[in-house]
N, C-alpha and C positions, 0 to 999 in steps of 0.2 A: 718346516712341518705344518701340516694342514690342521685348522682349528675346528673343534667341533661346532656342528651348528644345531645348538641348543632349541632355537625356534621350530627347525623342521622337526626334531624329535619330539617336542612339545605337541605340535599339530598331529604329529603321527599318534601319540598317545590318546589325545582329545579324540580322534576318529575312531580308534580301537573302542574307547569307552562308550562312545555315540552308539557304534555299532552293536555292541553287547547289549547296550541298554534297550535299544529297537527291538533286538531278538527277543530278548527277556518279556519286553511288552507284548509283543506278537504271541510268544508262547502262553502268556497269561490269558490273553484274549481268546486264543483257541480253546484253553481249558474251560474257561468261563462258558464259552458258547456250547462246548462239548456237554458240560455239565446241565446246562439250561435245556438242551435238547432231550437228554435222558429224563430229566424231572418232570418236564411238562408235555404230557400226551397229547396228541393232535385233537382239536375241539370236536371233530367229528364222530370220535369213537364213544363219547358219553352218551 
């Protein structure tokens, strides 16, 4: 009977967590930049 490769499963979980965390970071960054663009009017208009 084959043994379970726990280290492979752990690495897979860690990579999934890392990917999810990076996607969340990028979403936050996009949201922050979008809010910044809306709030700050271009300098030439005033």
